[in-house]
N, CA, C and O atoms as CSV, one atom per row, in Angstrom:
chain,resi,resn,atom,element,x,y,z
A,1,MET,N,N,-30.529,-0.817,-9.526
A,1,MET,CA,C,-29.502,0.066,-9.884
A,1,MET,C,C,-29.239,-0.666,-11.172
A,1,MET,O,O,-29.670,-1.817,-11.241
A,2,SER,N,N,-28.500,-0.090,-12.355
A,2,SER,CA,C,-28.384,-0.721,-13.902
A,2,SER,C,C,-26.939,-1.290,-13.606
A,2,SER,O,O,-26.363,-0.979,-12.563
A,3,SER,N,N,-26.470,-1.975,-14.369
A,3,SER,CA,C,-25.427,-2.702,-14.309
A,3,SER,C,C,-24.217,-1.520,-14.796
A,3,SER,O,O,-23.043,-1.634,-14.444
A,4,GLY,N,N,-24.633,-0.578,-15.509
A,4,GLY,CA,C,-23.595,0.443,-15.882
A,4,GLY,C,C,-23.208,1.515,-14.769
A,4,GLY,O,O,-22.108,2.065,-14.817
A,5,VAL,N,N,-23.858,1.719,-14.061
A,5,VAL,CA,C,-23.586,2.441,-12.925
A,5,VAL,C,C,-22.856,1.775,-11.923
A,5,VAL,O,O,-21.976,2.367,-11.298
A,6,THR,N,N,-23.146,0.567,-11.709
A,6,THR,CA,C,-22.108,-0.578,-10.739
A,6,THR,C,C,-20.714,-0.485,-11.209
A,6,THR,O,O,-19.827,-0.207,-10.402
A,7,ASN,N,N,-20.354,-0.773,-12.915
A,7,ASN,CA,C,-19.253,-0.659,-13.236
A,7,ASN,C,C,-18.869,0.828,-12.983
A,7,ASN,O,O,-17.712,0.929,-12.574
A,8,GLY,N,N,-19.183,1.389,-13.047
A,8,GLY,CA,C,-18.845,2.790,-13.410
A,8,GLY,C,C,-18.319,3.027,-11.854
A,8,GLY,O,O,-17.256,3.640,-11.751
A,9,LYS,N,N,-18.916,2.631,-10.744
A,9,LYS,CA,C,-18.292,2.686,-9.123
A,9,LYS,C,C,-17.415,2.308,-9.177
A,9,LYS,O,O,-16.358,2.913,-9.001
A,10,LYS,N,N,-17.622,0.687,-9.554
A,10,LYS,CA,C,-15.916,-0.092,-9.351
A,10,LYS,C,C,-14.806,0.214,-9.801
A,10,LYS,O,O,-13.821,-0.091,-9.129
A,11,GLU,N,N,-14.607,1.019,-11.280
A,11,GLU,CA,C,-14.302,1.921,-11.992
A,11,GLU,C,C,-13.481,2.687,-11.293
A,11,GLU,O,O,-12.263,2.625,-11.127
A,12,LYS,N,N,-14.696,3.784,-10.708
A,12,LYS,CA,C,-14.030,4.895,-9.801
A,12,LYS,C,C,-13.217,4.411,-8.770
A,12,LYS,O,O,-12.195,5.096,-8.723
A,13,SER,N,N,-13.227,3.456,-7.855
A,13,SER,CA,C,-13.150,3.177,-6.535
A,13,SER,C,C,-11.465,2.538,-7.106
A,13,SER,O,O,-10.437,3.048,-6.660
A,14,LYS,N,N,-11.439,1.671,-7.870
A,14,LYS,CA,C,-10.295,0.981,-8.915
A,14,LYS,C,C,-8.937,1.983,-8.873
A,14,LYS,O,O,-7.738,1.850,-8.631
A,15,VAL,N,N,-9.942,3.164,-9.292
A,15,VAL,CA,C,-8.628,4.199,-10.322
A,15,VAL,C,C,-8.686,4.747,-8.735
A,15,VAL,O,O,-7.456,4.765,-8.673
A,16,PHE,N,N,-9.069,5.188,-7.462
A,16,PHE,CA,C,-8.521,5.699,-6.228
A,16,PHE,C,C,-7.759,5.037,-5.768
A,16,PHE,O,O,-6.643,5.463,-5.468
A,17,GLU,N,N,-8.198,3.583,-5.542
A,17,GLU,CA,C,-6.974,2.819,-4.756
A,17,GLU,C,C,-6.086,2.729,-5.480
A,17,GLU,O,O,-5.034,2.379,-4.947
A,18,MET,N,N,-6.052,2.999,-7.068
A,18,MET,CA,C,-4.393,2.873,-7.651
A,18,MET,C,C,-3.566,4.424,-7.367
A,18,MET,O,O,-2.373,4.722,-7.432
A,19,ILE,N,N,-4.443,4.996,-7.124
A,19,ILE,CA,C,-3.735,6.605,-6.824
A,19,ILE,C,C,-3.161,6.165,-5.251
A,19,ILE,O,O,-2.021,6.190,-4.787
A,20,LEU,N,N,-4.308,5.808,-4.732
A,20,LEU,CA,C,-3.584,5.936,-3.131
A,20,LEU,C,C,-2.368,5.150,-3.133
A,20,LEU,O,O,-1.547,5.274,-2.223
A,21,CYS,N,N,-2.206,4.373,-4.070
A,21,CYS,CA,C,-0.893,3.193,-3.795
A,21,CYS,C,C,0.335,3.828,-4.723
A,21,CYS,O,O,1.345,3.155,-4.928
A,22,SER,N,N,0.204,4.983,-5.194
A,22,SER,CA,C,1.241,5.261,-6.030
A,22,SER,C,C,2.108,5.778,-5.238
A,22,SER,O,O,1.850,6.105,-4.079
A,23,PRO,N,N,3.370,5.916,-5.864
A,23,PRO,CA,C,5.121,6.537,-5.329
A,23,PRO,C,C,4.420,7.610,-4.722
A,23,PRO,O,O,3.511,8.187,-5.320
A,24,GLY,N,N,4.911,8.031,-3.155
A,24,GLY,CA,C,4.907,9.274,-2.465
A,24,GLY,C,C,4.396,9.545,-1.691
A,24,GLY,O,O,4.654,10.204,-0.684
A,25,MET,N,N,2.647,8.528,-2.464
A,25,MET,CA,C,1.473,9.005,-1.468
A,25,MET,C,C,1.381,8.574,-0.105
A,25,MET,O,O,0.395,8.938,0.536
A,26,ALA,N,N,2.293,7.824,0.467
A,26,ALA,CA,C,2.427,7.222,1.864
A,26,ALA,C,C,2.622,8.174,2.736
A,26,ALA,O,O,2.105,8.270,3.849
A,27,GLU,N,N,3.704,9.196,2.004
A,27,GLU,CA,C,4.742,10.354,2.648
A,27,GLU,C,C,3.577,11.118,3.445
A,27,GLU,O,O,2.418,11.441,3.185
A,28,HIS,N,N,4.370,11.240,4.449
A,28,HIS,CA,C,3.757,12.287,5.536
A,28,HIS,C,C,4.121,13.937,5.222
A,28,HIS,O,O,5.277,14.350,5.134
A,29,CYS,N,N,2.988,14.730,5.081
A,29,CYS,CA,C,3.191,16.172,4.911
A,29,CYS,C,C,2.622,16.771,5.949
A,29,CYS,O,O,1.827,16.118,6.624
A,30,LYS,N,N,2.931,18.228,6.309
A,30,LYS,CA,C,2.722,18.718,7.238
A,30,LYS,C,C,1.355,20.018,6.499
A,30,LYS,O,O,1.246,20.417,5.339
A,31,ILE,N,N,0.807,20.245,7.303
A,31,ILE,CA,C,-0.100,21.185,7.018
A,31,ILE,C,C,-1.000,21.833,8.013
A,31,ILE,O,O,-1.622,21.198,8.865
A,32,SER,N,N,-1.049,23.405,7.836
A,32,SER,CA,C,-0.805,24.314,9.102
A,32,SER,C,C,-2.310,25.003,8.630
A,32,SER,O,O,-2.436,25.237,7.428
A,33,LEU,N,N,-3.120,25.237,9.280
A,33,LEU,CA,C,-4.418,25.128,9.565
A,33,LEU,C,C,-5.067,26.318,10.401
A,33,LEU,O,O,-4.925,26.298,11.623
A,34,LYS,N,N,-5.733,27.296,9.829
A,34,LYS,CA,C,-6.269,28.657,10.595
A,34,LYS,C,C,-7.932,28.661,10.512
A,34,LYS,O,O,-8.287,29.314,9.531
A,35,ILE,N,N,-8.743,28.265,11.060
A,35,ILE,CA,C,-10.137,27.964,10.890
A,35,ILE,C,C,-10.809,28.249,12.397
A,35,ILE,O,O,-10.206,27.914,13.416
A,36,THR,N,N,-11.919,28.801,12.430
A,36,THR,CA,C,-12.844,29.302,13.464
A,36,THR,C,C,-13.173,27.988,13.871
A,36,THR,O,O,-13.195,26.954,13.203
A,37,ARG,N,N,-13.454,28.204,15.210
A,37,ARG,CA,C,-14.139,27.105,16.344
A,37,ARG,C,C,-15.155,26.186,15.824
A,37,ARG,O,O,-15.179,24.970,16.014
A,38,GLN,N,N,-16.259,27.106,14.933
A,38,GLN,CA,C,-17.465,27.002,14.023
A,38,GLN,C,C,-16.969,25.596,13.284
A,38,GLN,O,O,-17.425,24.461,13.424
A,39,ASN,N,N,-16.153,25.946,12.661
A,39,ASN,CA,C,-15.682,25.021,11.209
A,39,ASN,C,C,-14.796,23.738,11.910
A,39,ASN,O,O,-14.790,22.557,11.564
A,40,VAL,N,N,-14.123,24.338,12.915
A,40,VAL,CA,C,-13.484,22.980,13.825
A,40,VAL,C,C,-14.643,21.859,13.711
A,40,VAL,O,O,-14.646,20.981,12.849
A,41,LEU,N,N,-15.833,22.056,14.920
A,41,LEU,CA,C,-16.820,21.066,15.082
A,41,LEU,C,C,-17.250,20.752,13.619
A,41,LEU,O,O,-17.308,19.536,13.431
A,42,VAL,N,N,-17.570,21.505,12.526
A,42,VAL,CA,C,-18.168,20.756,11.597
A,42,VAL,C,C,-17.138,19.821,10.853
A,42,VAL,O,O,-17.445,18.695,10.463
A,43,LEU,N,N,-15.946,20.358,10.698
A,43,LEU,CA,C,-14.628,19.771,10.156
A,43,LEU,C,C,-14.791,18.382,10.913
A,43,LEU,O,O,-15.091,17.356,10.302
A,44,THR,N,N,-14.558,18.422,12.384
A,44,THR,CA,C,-14.983,16.982,12.984
A,44,THR,C,C,-15.474,15.931,12.894
A,44,THR,O,O,-15.215,14.729,12.848
A,45,ARG,N,N,-16.796,17.115,12.867
A,45,ARG,CA,C,-18.250,16.364,12.499
A,45,ARG,C,C,-18.082,15.020,11.007
A,45,ARG,O,O,-18.082,13.807,10.793
A,46,LEU,N,N,-17.969,16.262,10.380
A,46,LEU,CA,C,-17.647,15.596,8.699
A,46,LEU,C,C,-16.507,14.122,8.880
A,46,LEU,O,O,-16.685,13.117,8.192
A,47,ILE,N,N,-15.464,14.219,9.817
A,47,ILE,CA,C,-14.411,13.242,9.585
A,47,ILE,C,C,-15.088,11.944,10.365
A,47,ILE,O,O,-14.820,10.789,10.036
A,48,GLU,N,N,-16.116,12.324,11.580
A,48,GLU,CA,C,-16.621,11.274,12.226
A,48,GLU,C,C,-17.494,10.844,11.411
A,48,GLU,O,O,-17.442,9.624,11.258
A,49,SER,N,N,-18.703,11.661,10.511
A,49,SER,CA,C,-19.789,11.121,9.963
A,49,SER,C,C,-19.455,10.212,8.795
A,49,SER,O,O,-20.093,9.178,8.600
A,50,GLY,N,N,-18.297,10.663,7.899
A,50,GLY,CA,C,-18.105,10.167,6.752
A,50,GLY,C,C,-16.714,8.964,6.726
A,50,GLY,O,O,-16.377,8.188,5.831
A,51,VAL,N,N,-16.310,9.131,7.669
A,51,VAL,CA,C,-14.922,8.360,7.427
A,51,VAL,C,C,-14.773,7.416,8.984
A,51,VAL,O,O,-14.171,6.347,9.080
A,52,LEU,N,N,-15.382,8.029,9.945
A,52,LEU,CA,C,-15.082,7.065,11.451
A,52,LEU,C,C,-16.182,6.031,11.767
A,52,LEU,O,O,-15.910,4.950,12.289
A,53,ASN,N,N,-17.330,6.370,11.460
A,53,ASN,CA,C,-18.514,5.987,11.243
A,53,ASN,C,C,-18.983,4.582,10.505
A,53,ASN,O,O,-19.316,4.527,9.322
A,54,ALA,N,N,-18.957,3.621,11.283
A,54,ALA,CA,C,-18.621,2.390,10.434
A,54,ALA,C,C,-19.935,2.052,9.483
A,54,ALA,O,O,-19.771,1.361,8.477
A,55,LYS,N,N,-20.995,2.465,9.766
A,55,LYS,CA,C,-21.971,2.606,8.804
A,55,LYS,C,C,-21.942,3.183,7.763
A,55,LYS,O,O,-22.399,2.730,6.713
A,56,GLY,N,N,-21.327,4.414,7.920
A,56,GLY,CA,C,-21.151,5.357,7.249
A,56,GLY,C,C,-22.286,6.479,6.763
A,56,GLY,O,O,-23.125,6.012,5.993
A,57,ALA,N,N,-22.388,7.444,6.993
A,57,ALA,CA,C,-23.503,8.938,6.458
A,57,ALA,C,C,-23.594,8.668,5.018
A,57,ALA,O,O,-24.648,9.160,4.614
A,58,PHE,N,N,-22.772,7.947,3.820
A,58,PHE,CA,C,-23.424,8.129,2.601
A,58,PHE,C,C,-22.227,7.199,2.256
A,58,PHE,O,O,-21.171,7.037,2.869
A,59,GLU,N,N,-22.687,6.622,1.088
A,59,GLU,CA,C,-21.649,5.921,0.780
A,59,GLU,C,C,-20.808,6.520,-0.554
A,59,GLU,O,O,-21.352,7.089,-1.501
A,60,ASP,N,N,-19.727,6.331,-0.454
A,60,ASP,CA,C,-18.840,6.901,-1.354
A,60,ASP,C,C,-17.686,5.856,-1.656
A,60,ASP,O,O,-17.306,4.993,-0.864
A,61,GLU,N,N,-17.187,6.077,-2.942
A,61,GLU,CA,C,-16.429,4.877,-3.659
A,61,GLU,C,C,-14.765,5.329,-2.919
A,61,GLU,O,O,-13.849,4.554,-2.644
A,62,ILE,N,N,-14.807,6.674,-2.763
A,62,ILE,CA,C,-13.393,6.936,-2.129
A,62,ILE,C,C,-13.465,6.274,-1.053
A,62,ILE,O,O,-13.001,5.148,-0.877
A,63,LEU,N,N,-14.135,7.033,-0.160
A,63,LEU,CA,C,-14.059,6.522,1.433
A,63,LEU,C,C,-14.029,5.342,1.369
A,63,LEU,O,O,-13.211,4.709,2.035
A,64,GLY,N,N,-14.952,4.717,0.517
A,64,GLY,CA,C,-14.827,3.158,0.977
A,64,GLY,C,C,-13.513,2.144,0.976
A,64,GLY,O,O,-13.211,1.106,1.563
A,65,SER,N,N,-12.832,3.110,-0.113
A,65,SER,CA,C,-11.001,2.160,-0.351
A,65,SER,C,C,-10.399,2.835,0.647
A,65,SER,O,O,-9.203,2.880,0.360
A,66,LEU,N,N,-10.604,3.395,1.691
A,66,LEU,CA,C,-9.369,3.820,2.501
A,66,LEU,C,C,-8.687,2.575,3.426
A,66,LEU,O,O,-9.405,1.734,3.967
A,67,SER,N,N,-7.874,2.568,3.488
A,67,SER,CA,C,-7.200,1.701,4.271
A,67,SER,C,C,-7.687,1.618,6.010
A,67,SER,O,O,-8.186,2.656,6.446
A,68,GLU,N,N,-7.589,0.728,6.744
A,68,GLU,CA,C,-7.587,0.916,7.941
A,68,GLU,C,C,-6.664,1.745,8.792
A,68,GLU,O,O,-7.012,2.143,9.904
A,69,GLU,N,N,-5.378,2.029,8.219
A,69,GLU,CA,C,-4.350,2.743,8.636
A,69,GLU,C,C,-4.683,4.305,8.227
A,69,GLU,O,O,-4.380,5.288,8.903
A,70,SER,N,N,-5.313,4.307,7.084
A,70,SER,CA,C,-6.030,5.895,6.751
A,70,SER,C,C,-7.151,6.008,7.709
A,70,SER,O,O,-7.362,7.218,7.788
A,71,VAL,N,N,-7.871,5.464,8.379
A,71,VAL,CA,C,-9.065,5.430,9.272
A,71,VAL,C,C,-8.131,5.933,10.354
A,71,VAL,O,O,-8.036,7.148,10.528
A,72,ALA,N,N,-7.464,5.117,11.063
A,72,ALA,CA,C,-6.920,5.486,11.965
A,72,ALA,C,C,-6.048,6.843,12.102
A,72,ALA,O,O,-5.825,7.396,13.179
A,73,GLU,N,N,-5.584,7.299,10.826
A,73,GLU,CA,C,-5.263,8.757,11.057
A,73,GLU,C,C,-6.515,9.868,10.775
A,73,GLU,O,O,-6.503,11.056,11.096
A,74,PHE,N,N,-7.373,9.286,10.225
A,74,PHE,CA,C,-8.109,10.340,10.376
A,74,PHE,C,C,-8.840,10.546,11.892
A,74,PHE,O,O,-9.151,11.631,12.385
A,75,LYS,N,N,-9.040,9.125,12.530
A,75,LYS,CA,C,-9.509,9.647,13.727
A,75,LYS,C,C,-8.324,10.159,14.791
A,75,LYS,O,O,-8.734,10.676,15.830
A,76,ALA,N,N,-7.082,10.062,14.623
A,76,ALA,CA,C,-5.898,10.989,15.208
A,76,ALA,C,C,-6.018,12.664,14.914
A,76,ALA,O,O,-5.898,13.653,15.638
A,77,LEU,N,N,-6.312,12.466,13.506
A,77,LEU,CA,C,-6.432,13.926,13.749
A,77,LEU,C,C,-7.736,14.304,13.632
A,77,LEU,O,O,-7.841,15.484,13.296
A,78,HIS,N,N,-8.888,13.662,13.806
A,78,HIS,CA,C,-10.104,14.012,14.573
A,78,HIS,C,C,-10.243,14.247,16.101
A,78,HIS,O,O,-11.167,14.812,16.685
A,79,GLU,N,N,-9.288,13.773,16.542
A,79,GLU,CA,C,-9.076,14.128,18.218
A,79,GLU,C,C,-7.939,15.029,18.309
A,79,GLU,O,O,-7.836,15.702,19.334
A,80,GLU,N,N,-7.202,15.125,17.528
A,80,GLU,CA,C,-6.073,16.611,17.385
A,80,GLU,C,C,-7.002,17.782,17.439
A,80,GLU,O,O,-7.097,18.696,18.257
A,81,ILE,N,N,-7.549,17.553,16.531
A,81,ILE,CA,C,-8.262,18.960,15.790
A,81,ILE,C,C,-9.178,19.652,17.255
A,81,ILE,O,O,-8.898,20.783,17.652
A,82,LEU,N,N,-10.133,18.909,17.859
A,82,LEU,CA,C,-10.837,19.279,18.823
A,82,LEU,C,C,-9.968,19.525,20.185
A,82,LEU,O,O,-10.310,20.338,21.044
A,83,LYS,N,N,-8.612,18.582,20.277
A,83,LYS,CA,C,-7.887,19.134,21.595
A,83,LYS,C,C,-7.336,20.445,20.948
A,83,LYS,O,O,-7.794,21.469,21.454
A,84,LYS,N,N,-6.569,20.591,20.071
A,84,LYS,CA,C,-6.019,22.106,20.003
A,84,LYS,C,C,-7.477,23.305,19.944
A,84,LYS,O,O,-7.336,24.330,20.611
A,85,ALA,N,N,-8.443,23.175,19.370
A,85,ALA,CA,C,-9.201,24.041,19.529
A,85,ALA,C,C,-9.947,24.502,20.900
A,85,ALA,O,O,-10.605,25.512,21.150
A,86,GLY,N,N,-9.534,23.185,21.827
A,86,GLY,CA,C,-10.109,23.319,23.255
A,86,GLY,C,C,-11.584,22.704,23.084
A,86,GLY,O,O,-12.351,22.935,24.019
A,87,LEU,N,N,-11.984,22.091,22.206
A,87,LEU,CA,C,-13.235,21.636,22.010
A,87,LEU,C,C,-13.862,20.236,22.185
A,87,LEU,O,O,-15.054,19.980,22.015
A,88,ALA,N,N,-12.705,19.192,22.622
A,88,ALA,CA,C,-12.836,18.000,22.476
A,88,ALA,C,C,-13.898,17.386,24.038
A,88,ALA,O,O,-14.239,16.204,23.988
A,89,ASP,N,N,-14.291,18.120,25.156
A,89,ASP,CA,C,-15.230,17.598,26.062
A,89,ASP,C,C,-16.434,18.590,25.482
A,89,ASP,O,O,-17.440,17.895,25.338
A,90,PHE,N,N,-16.753,20.335,24.998
A,90,PHE,CA,C,-17.520,20.372,24.306
A,90,PHE,C,C,-18.514,19.594,23.077
A,90,PHE,O,O,-19.698,19.519,22.746
A,91,TYR,N,N,-17.367,19.162,22.728
A,91,TYR,CA,C,-17.970,18.355,21.351
A,91,TYR,C,C,-18.590,16.895,21.846
A,91,TYR,O,O,-19.712,16.542,21.483
A,92,GLU,N,N,-17.774,16.099,22.690
A,92,GLU,CA,C,-18.983,15.043,23.720
A,92,GLU,C,C,-19.762,15.138,23.904
A,92,GLU,O,O,-20.649,14.335,23.611
A,93,LYS,N,N,-19.934,16.398,24.625
A,93,LYS,CA,C,-21.335,16.900,25.010
A,93,LYS,C,C,-22.370,17.610,24.348
A,93,LYS,O,O,-23.503,17.777,24.800
A,94,LEU,N,N,-21.909,18.051,23.185
A,94,LEU,CA,C,-23.140,18.033,22.254
A,94,LEU,C,C,-23.303,17.162,21.249
A,94,LEU,O,O,-23.832,17.443,20.174
A,95,LYS,N,N,-22.900,16.187,21.533
A,95,LYS,CA,C,-23.288,15.094,20.450
A,95,LYS,C,C,-24.064,14.271,21.392
A,95,LYS,O,O,-25.008,13.740,20.807
A,96,SER,N,N,-24.003,13.977,22.636
A,96,SER,CA,C,-25.079,13.382,23.894
A,96,SER,C,C,-26.404,14.377,24.118
A,96,SER,O,O,-27.120,14.187,25.101
A,97,LEU,N,N,-26.689,15.401,23.209
A,97,LEU,CA,C,-27.742,16.244,22.952
A,97,LEU,C,C,-28.836,15.273,22.569
A,97,LEU,O,O,-29.954,15.691,22.267
């Protein structure tokens, strides 16, 4: 990998970290979603593979700069989405296939 690409990734990461630390970014906001159960499964899988998976399904500067608190919030969101859709047990069984 060239030095320019590495520096570009570092800069992106620093900018995103700065944005996450900006005033007001830690405030909670309420979001109401209406999505199909199909998309619940897809969304929870994306959260799991992109954020909750220690190895990470892909390399990303933005996801790499998330704090432990943010990761914990995504874990709770992941569980809540599955529970509210009535898919928690189904999802676990699906993953075990």
